LOMIPA-428358 format. One line per 3 residues: number of its first residue (from 1); for each residue x, y, z of N, C-alpha, C, O. Coordinates in Angstrom, 3 decimals. Layout:
! residues N
NUM	X:Y:Z:X:Y:Z:X:Y:Z:X:Y:Z; ...
***
This chain:
! residues 78
1	11.158:33.380:-18.952:9.449:33.325:-18.412:9.715:31.678:-17.668:10.543:30.769:-17.624; 8.655:31.992:-17.266:8.650:30.108:-16.228:8.066:29.229:-16.880:8.423:28.051:-16.916; 6.929:29.791:-17.572:6.119:28.784:-18.298:6.299:29.219:-19.565:6.582:30.401:-19.757
4	6.139:28.183:-20.782:6.171:28.284:-21.976:4.995:27.723:-22.627:4.697:26.543:-22.447; 4.117:28.707:-23.579:2.660:27.799:-24.262:3.338:26.763:-25.300:2.514:25.982:-25.776; 4.423:26.622:-25.668:5.142:26.022:-26.649:6.415:25.403:-26.924:7.083:26.358:-27.320
7	7.338:24.130:-26.962:8.049:24.349:-26.618:8.865:24.071:-27.631:8.212:23.800:-28.639; 10.299:24.012:-27.832:11.226:23.630:-28.963:10.878:22.377:-29.360:10.431:21.433:-28.709; 11.268:22.546:-31.062:11.126:21.008:-31.608:12.066:20.084:-30.875:11.866:18.981:-30.365
10	13.185:20.861:-30.963:14.801:19.607:-29.670:14.413:19.141:-28.379:15.082:18.641:-27.475; 12.750:19.502:-28.508:12.585:18.737:-26.942:11.405:18.192:-26.819:10.958:18.074:-25.678; 10.619:17.729:-27.959:9.906:16.739:-28.240:9.998:15.292:-27.486:9.004:14.832:-26.923
13	10.885:14.802:-27.502:11.011:13.554:-26.875:10.631:13.379:-25.364:9.682:12.780:-24.857; 12.250:14.489:-24.480:11.460:14.755:-22.958:9.698:14.908:-22.258:9.067:14.439:-21.311; 9.373:16.198:-23.808:7.555:16.786:-23.184:7.121:15.291:-23.262:6.703:14.766:-22.230
16	7.198:14.516:-24.507:7.100:12.912:-24.338:6.876:12.010:-23.235:5.994:11.500:-22.544; 7.905:12.062:-23.390:8.464:11.152:-21.793:7.313:11.858:-20.291:6.378:11.488:-19.581; 7.685:12.358:-20.383:6.677:13.614:-19.105:5.858:13.841:-19.624:5.446:14.791:-18.958
19	4.736:13.638:-20.903:3.375:13.423:-20.414:3.064:11.741:-20.852:2.101:11.738:-21.620; 3.377:10.879:-20.699:3.445:9.409:-20.679:3.239:9.921:-19.193:2.184:10.509:-18.959; 4.255:9.728:-18.059:5.033:9.543:-16.859:3.757:10.248:-16.049:3.370:9.954:-14.918
22	2.985:11.680:-17.312:2.022:11.857:-16.348:0.560:10.925:-16.288:-0.024:10.473:-15.303; 0.248:10.839:-17.642:-0.386:9.700:-17.958:-0.596:8.422:-16.861:-1.661:7.897:-16.534; 0.754:8.105:-16.410:0.517:6.542:-16.237:0.408:6.941:-14.470:-0.306:6.221:-13.773
25	1.263:8.279:-13.747:0.998:8.047:-12.521:-0.898:8.445:-12.080:-1.399:7.938:-11.077; -1.745:9.427:-13.049:-3.092:9.742:-13.506:-3.562:7.941:-12.925:-4.133:7.675:-11.867; -3.197:7.139:-13.782:-4.001:5.832:-14.054:-3.204:4.832:-13.257:-3.131:3.690:-13.711
28	-2.560:5.140:-12.049:-1.920:4.353:-10.784:-2.529:5.169:-9.948:-2.518:4.894:-8.748; -2.914:5.859:-10.229:-3.889:7.088:-9.043:-4.974:6.612:-8.722:-5.250:6.480:-7.530; -6.075:6.144:-9.979:-7.211:5.663:-10.219:-7.063:4.288:-9.530:-7.611:4.073:-8.449
31	-6.280:3.316:-10.196:-6.089:1.791:-9.262:-5.960:2.305:-8.374:-6.762:1.612:-7.748; -5.541:3.158:-7.492:-5.119:3.276:-5.971:-6.564:2.835:-5.567:-6.984:1.731:-5.222; -7.589:4.796:-5.809:-8.015:5.041:-5.415:-8.954:3.498:-5.295:-9.123:3.065:-4.155
34	-9.496:2.769:-6.382:-9.871:1.442:-7.032:-10.471:0.672:-6.105:-11.684:0.476:-6.031; -9.495:0.155:-5.275:-8.812:-1.167:-4.233:-9.285:-0.134:-3.107:-10.023:-0.665:-2.277; -9.055:1.075:-2.915:-9.315:1.593:-1.392:-10.822:1.683:-1.047:-11.371:1.579:0.050
37	-11.370:1.914:-2.335:-13.240:2.408:-2.474:-13.428:0.553:-2.324:-14.493:0.244:-1.790; -12.546:-0.612:-2.722:-13.155:-2.044:-2.928:-12.622:-2.193:-1.618:-12.761:-3.392:-1.378; -12.176:-1.735:-0.796:-11.544:-2.317:0.171:-12.472:-2.256:1.628:-12.845:-3.131:2.410
40	-12.696:-0.321:1.561:-14.271:0.222:2.861:-15.224:-1.298:2.282:-15.260:-2.416:2.797; -15.948:-0.750:0.980:-16.804:-1.434:0.447:-17.361:-2.749:0.472:-18.498:-3.151:0.718; -16.220:-3.368:0.139:-16.786:-4.925:0.333:-15.487:-5.947:1.191:-15.573:-7.175:1.225
43	-14.526:-5.299:1.729:-13.716:-6.414:2.151:-14.405:-6.845:2.684:-15.556:-6.552:3.005; -13.613:-7.822:2.899:-13.705:-9.037:3.983:-12.965:-9.353:5.258:-11.829:-9.763:5.021; -13.391:-9.260:7.066:-12.900:-9.096:7.683:-11.906:-10.200:7.837:-12.279:-11.295:7.415
46	-10.888:-10.135:8.284:-9.794:-11.354:7.971:-9.873:-11.789:9.666:-10.415:-11.052:10.489; -9.332:-12.912:9.968:-8.891:-13.964:11.193:-7.772:-12.975:11.500:-7.188:-12.006:11.017; -7.818:-14.173:13.136:-6.677:-12.729:14.517:-5.205:-13.567:13.493:-4.180:-12.921:13.272
49	-5.361:-14.903:13.032:-3.569:-15.097:12.651:-3.722:-15.599:11.085:-3.616:-16.749:10.660; -4.080:-14.046:10.153:-4.371:-14.653:8.799:-3.333:-14.696:7.941:-3.734:-14.315:6.841; -2.146:-14.989:7.920:-1.143:-15.841:8.212:-1.091:-17.471:7.062:-0.372:-17.808:6.121
52	-2.039:-17.993:7.652:-2.572:-19.862:8.534:-1.551:-19.798:9.188:-0.663:-19.018:9.532; -2.089:-21.418:9.337:-1.666:-21.996:10.371:-0.187:-22.636:11.075:0.079:-23.387:12.014; 0.813:-21.648:9.735:1.982:-22.079:9.376:2.640:-21.140:10.605:3.573:-21.565:11.286
55	1.912:-19.518:10.856:3.121:-18.998:11.201:2.111:-18.903:12.886:0.942:-18.787:13.255; 3.758:-19.074:13.582:3.185:-20.072:15.273:4.601:-19.483:15.469:5.481:-20.270:15.816; 4.922:-18.147:15.279:5.713:-17.196:15.626:4.830:-16.311:17.256:3.618:-16.438:17.429
58	5.535:-15.664:18.036:5.351:-15.410:19.208:4.018:-14.317:18.868:2.883:-14.680:19.178; 4.259:-12.850:18.156:3.187:-12.328:17.462:1.823:-12.046:16.929:0.993:-11.167:16.697; 2.241:-14.041:16.845:0.570:-14.155:16.300:0.162:-14.886:17.190:-0.650:-15.745:16.847
61	0.564:-14.817:18.620:-0.740:-15.900:19.698:-1.043:-15.061:20.416:-1.260:-15.480:21.554; -1.194:-13.797:20.255:-1.746:-12.748:20.990:-2.819:-12.141:20.406:-2.540:-12.161:19.207; -3.887:-11.611:20.539:-5.290:-11.145:20.114:-4.629:-9.616:19.276:-3.693:-8.839:19.087
64	-5.553:-9.882:19.102:-5.116:-8.414:17.929:-6.220:-6.702:18.175:-6.976:-6.590:17.209; -6.365:-5.687:19.054:-4.636:-5.367:19.258:-4.121:-6.302:20.768:-5.134:-6.776:21.285; -3.064:-6.602:21.425:-2.776:-6.864:22.350:-3.103:-6.051:23.103:-3.259:-4.857:22.849
67	-3.287:-6.717:24.373:-3.863:-6.181:25.890:-2.184:-5.489:26.370:-1.086:-5.550:25.816; -2.800:-4.660:28.021:-1.385:-3.851:27.635:-0.470:-4.892:28.134:0.527:-5.154:27.460; -0.702:-5.538:29.276:0.347:-6.324:29.625:0.117:-7.663:29.418:-0.649:-8.466:29.950
70	1.110:-7.762:28.350:0.850:-9.469:27.249:0.627:-10.514:27.836:-0.427:-11.151:27.818; 1.898:-10.842:28.567:2.810:-11.566:29.115:2.797:-11.419:30.704:3.716:-10.742:31.164; 2.188:-11.780:31.303:2.517:-11.987:32.794:5.174:-12.676:33.010:6.188:-12.081:33.376
73	5.035:-13.292:32.783:6.399:-13.410:32.020:7.087:-13.916:31.080:6.647:-14.826:30.377; 7.834:-13.586:30.987:8.676:-13.694:29.381:8.157:-15.590:28.780:8.332:-16.479:29.613; 7.827:-15.811:27.993:7.748:-17.329:27.036:8.847:-17.571:26.561:9.676:-16.700:26.296
76	9.009:-18.833:26.383:9.775:-19.156:25.664:9.480:-19.618:24.716:8.326:-20.022:24.571; 10.666:-19.757:23.456:10.531:-19.460:22.075:11.148:-20.233:21.375:12.211:-19.911:20.844; 10.691:-21.211:21.261:11.777:-23.107:20.304:11.834:-22.285:18.696:12.338:-22.855:17.729
***
């Protein structure tokens, strides 16, 4: 049969591992949904360059979302 209402005593360790893993997965889902709720409910708006002034590469020099034709000519990157 596919489903057993009771397992032999030889498998109690694996049953414990499986049960603890299920509780851990459930707890992590609760934390995940809390973070999602918190982000949508009270999340702060980020700036255009949220990595700070040190991020000066080309992808952070344009607005978000970038316009279709971002650069008329290829910029020089140093």
